[in-house]
C-alpha positions in Angstrom: 32.7 28.2 -11.5 32.0 28.4 -7.8 28.6 27.3 -6.5 26.8 30.5 -5.7 25.3 28.9 -2.6 28.9 28.7 -1.2 29.1 32.5 -1.2 25.9 33.2 0.7 27.9 33.9 3.9 29.3 36.6 6.1 32.7 37.7 4.7 35.3 39.8 6.4 36.4 42.7 4.2 39.9 41.8 5.3 42.3 44.5 6.4 46.0 44.3 5.5 48.6 44.6 8.2 51.7 46.8 7.6 55.1 47.2 9.2 56.2 50.6 10.4 57.8 51.2 7.0 54.4 50.6 5.3 55.5 47.3 3.8 53.0 44.5 4.0 53.3 42.3 7.1 52.6 38.9 5.6 53.3 37.0 8.8 50.7 39.1 10.7 48.3 38.6 7.8 48.4 34.9 8.3 47.8 35.4 12.1 44.9 37.7 11.3 43.3 35.2 9.0 43.6 32.4 11.5 42.3 34.7 14.3 39.2 35.6 12.3 38.5 32.0 11.2 38.6 30.9 14.9 36.1 33.8 15.6 33.6 32.5 13.0 34.3 34.4 9.9 32.8 32.6 6.9 34.8 34.0 4.0 37.3 36.7 3.1 37.2 39.6 0.6 40.7 40.6 -0.2 42.2 43.9 -1.2 38.9 45.9 -1.2 38.4 49.3 0.5 39.1 47.9 3.9 42.2 46.2 2.6 43.5 49.5 1.1 43.5 47.8 -2.3 44.1 51.0 -4.3 47.1 51.8 -2.1 48.7 48.5 -3.0 50.9 47.6 -6.0 49.6 44.9 -8.3 52.4 42.5 -7.1 51.4 43.2 -3.4 47.7 42.4 -4.3 48.8 39.1 -5.9 50.9 38.1 -2.9 48.3 39.1 -0.4 45.7 36.9 -2.2 48.2 34.0 -2.4 49.0 34.3 1.3 45.3 34.4 2.4 44.4 31.4 0.1 47.3 29.5 1.5 46.4 30.2 5.1 42.7 29.5 4.6 43.5 26.2 2.9 40.1 25.8 1.5 38.2 26.2 4.8 36.1 29.2 3.6 35.7 31.0 0.2 38.1 33.8 -0.7 37.0 36.5 -3.1 39.6 38.8 -4.7 38.9 42.4 -5.3 40.7 43.3 -8.5 39.2 46.7 -9.3 41.4 49.6 -10.6 41.3 52.1 -13.4 43.2 50.3 -16.1 41.5 47.4 -17.8 44.8 45.6 -18.6 45.6 45.6 -14.8 42.2 44.3 -13.9 42.5 41.5 -16.4 46.0 40.6 -15.1 44.7 40.4 -11.5 41.7 38.4 -12.6 43.9 35.8 -14.4 46.1 35.6 -11.4 43.1 35.2 -9.0 41.8 32.3 -11.2 45.2 30.6 -11.2 45.7 31.1 -7.5 42.3 29.5 -6.7 40.0 32.4 -5.6 36.3 31.6 -5.5 35.4 34.7 -7.5 36.6 38.2 -8.4 35.0 41.5 -7.7 35.7 45.0 -8.9 34.7 48.6 -8.5 34.1 50.5 -11.8 36.9 52.5 -13.4 37.1 55.9 -11.8 38.4 59.5 -12.2 37.8 60.0 -15.9 34.0 59.9 -15.6 33.7 57.1 -18.1 30.4 56.5 -19.9 28.2 53.7 -18.7 28.9 51.8 -21.9 32.6 52.1 -21.2 32.1 50.9 -17.6 30.0 47.9 -18.6 32.6 47.0 -21.3 35.3 47.1 -18.6 33.4 44.4 -16.7 32.7 42.3 -19.8 36.3 42.4 -20.8 37.2 40.7 -17.5 34.3 38.2 -17.9 35.6 37.3 -21.3 39.2 37.0 -20.1 38.4 34.5 -17.3 35.5 32.6 -18.7 35.0 30.2 -15.9 35.5 32.5 -12.9 32.5 34.3 -11.4 32.5 38.1 -11.3 30.9 40.2 -8.6 30.1 43.8 -9.4 31.1 46.2 -6.6 28.6 49.0 -6.2 30.0 51.7 -4.0 28.7 55.0 -5.4 29.9 57.2 -2.5 33.5 56.4 -3.6 33.2 55.9 -7.3 30.4 58.2 -8.3 28.8 55.3 -10.2 25.5 53.8 -9.0 24.4 50.5 -10.3 20.7 49.6 -10.6 18.6 47.0 -12.4 18.7 49.0 -15.6 22.4 49.5 -16.1 23.6 46.5 -14.0 21.0 44.4 -15.8 23.3 44.3 -18.9 25.8 42.6 -16.6 23.5 40.5 -14.6 22.0 39.0 -17.7 25.4 37.3 -18.1 25.6 34.0 -16.2 29.3 34.6 -15.3 28.3 37.8 -13.4 27.2 36.0 -10.2 26.3 38.9 -8.0 26.6 42.4 -6.6 28.4 43.8 -3.6 26.0 46.5 -2.7 27.7 49.1 -0.5 24.9 51.7 -0.8 22.0 52.8 1.2 19.7 52.5 -1.8 17.8 49.5 -0.6 15.0 50.2 -3.1 17.5 49.7 -5.9 18.8 46.6 -4.2 15.4 45.1 -3.9 14.6 45.9 -7.6 17.8 44.1 -8.7 17.0 41.1 -6.5 13.4 40.9 -7.8 14.5 40.9 -11.5 17.6 38.7 -10.9 16.8 36.4 -8.0 19.4 33.8 -8.8 22.4 36.1 -8.0 24.3 36.6 -4.8 23.7 39.9 -3.1 26.2 41.0 -0.6 25.2 43.7 1.9 28.2 46.1 2.1 27.3 48.7 4.8 27.5 47.0 8.2 25.2 49.6 9.7 22.3 48.5 7.4 22.9 44.7 7.5 19.5 43.9 8.9 17.8 46.3 6.5 19.8 44.6 3.7 18.5 41.2 4.7 14.9 42.6 4.7 15.5 43.9 1.2 16.7 40.4 0.1 20.4 40.4 0.5 21.7 36.8 1.1 25.3 37.5 2.0 27.5 40.2 3.6 31.0 41.7 3.2 31.8 44.0 6.1 34.7 46.0 7.6 33.7 45.4 11.2 33.3 41.7 10.5 37.0 41.7 11.1 36.2 42.4 14.7 32.6 41.2 15.4 31.7 38.2 13.2 29.5 36.6 15.9 27.5 39.8 16.2 26.6 39.7 12.5 25.8 36.0 12.7 23.4 36.8 15.5 21.6 39.4 13.4 21.2 36.8 10.7 20.1 34.1 13.1 17.4 36.3 14.7 16.2 37.5 11.3 15.9 34.0 9.9 14.0 32.9 13.0 11.6 35.8 12.7 12.8 37.3 16.0 12.9 40.8 14.7 13.0 42.6 18.1 16.2 40.7 19.0 17.6 41.3 15.5 17.1 45.0 15.8 18.7 45.1 19.3 21.9 43.4 17.9 21.9 45.7 14.8 21.7 48.7 17.2 24.8 47.3 18.9 26.5 47.1 15.5 25.5 50.6 14.7 26.8 52.0 18.0 30.2 50.4 17.2 30.2 51.6 13.6 29.3 55.1 14.6 32.2 55.4 17.0 34.7 53.9 14.6 33.6 56.1 11.7 34.1 59.2 13.9 37.7 58.0 14.5 38.3 56.8 10.9 36.9 53.4 10.2 40.0 51.6 8.8 42.6 52.9 11.3 40.0 52.2 14.0 39.7 48.5 13.1 43.5 48.2 13.2 43.7 49.9 16.6 41.1 47.6 18.1 42.8 44.5 16.6 46.1 45.7 18.2 44.3 45.8 21.6 43.3 42.1 20.9 47.0 41.2 20.4 47.2 41.6 16.6 49.5 44.5 15.8 48.5 45.3 12.2 50.2 48.6 12.1 48.5 51.7 10.8 47.0 52.5 7.4 49.2 53.6 4.5 49.6 57.3 3.8 47.8 59.5 3.0 45.6 58.0 5.8 46.5 59.9 8.9 47.3 58.2 12.3 44.5 58.2 14.9 44.4 61.2 17.2 44.8 60.6 20.9 41.1 61.6 21.4 40.0 59.0 18.9 42.1 56.4 20.7 40.4 57.3 24.0 37.0 57.0 22.4 37.9 53.6 21.0 39.2 52.4 24.3 35.8 53.0 25.8 34.3 51.0 22.9 36.8 48.2 23.6 35.8 48.0 27.2 32.2 47.3 26.1 33.4 43.9 24.7 34.4 42.5 21.4 31.4 40.3 20.4 28.2 38.7 21.4 27.6 35.0 22.0 
C-alpha cells in the first residue's frame, strides 16, 4: 500500500482532452501531463469530475489511467477515480487500477437510487475487500451526489486501515475538522479550490483541484505562506485563486479550463455532451482573465 505521506501533495484533477468527434485525444493527454509536470503539479487525480469520468466508458477510463501512468513514469503519484453506480464496475476499475500501478483509488458514492447509508458504506467495503493492498480514498462531494460524509457515517470506513483518506469537496469545514480530529492519521484532500486556505486551516494536508491544471504554482504559494505563518500573504494569493475560480464558474468551470489551456497551446477540445460549448461572452470574459497571467512565481 502507498505511503500516505507521498499523497500529501497538490494534485491536478486532470481534465481529459477530446477530438472534435468527442473521442479521447490520448496524444494530447500525454502533452497535457508533461506540461503540468513542468509547471509543478505534484500528482494527478484521473477521471474524476474534472476528467468527465461519468461521461467515459469503462474502457476509456482504463486507457486514460494507463496513458497517464505511462507518461508520468513514477515521477508523481497518480490516483484513479473509479466511482460509478454499479459495484461490479467499480470493482473492475479498482482491480485494473491496482494492476496498472495507481497509487490509490477513489470513488464517489453510488447515486440516483438514494441508497441507504448502509448500502453506500458496503459499496466502499466491497471495493476495499476486492483490492486488499490498495488504498481507498472516499470522495465526499454532496452537491453532486446528495450524500454528505461526516465523522459518524464515514467513521465506519475510516476505522479501516485500507481507507486512507477523504477527498473533501464540500464547504463543511466543521465536518472536515471533526473527521481530522478523530482520524488524524488519514490523508485529507481539500477539494474546492476557492477554500484551499480555509481547508488548510481546518487541517487538510493535501489538495485535488480543477484549476490546479492551470495554476499549480499559485496553490503552492498559498501552502508555502500558510506553512510559514505568513497569513496576510496567503490570503492575498487565495483571493487571486478565488477571482479566477469565480470567473471560470460563471463561464462553466470545466469548459473554461479547456479554453484557457487552448490559449496556452494545448488544444484539449471541448467537453462531452451534454456539456454546452462556451458562449462568445464567456470567451471574452476568460480572455480578460488570461491577460492577467497564468500563475504566480
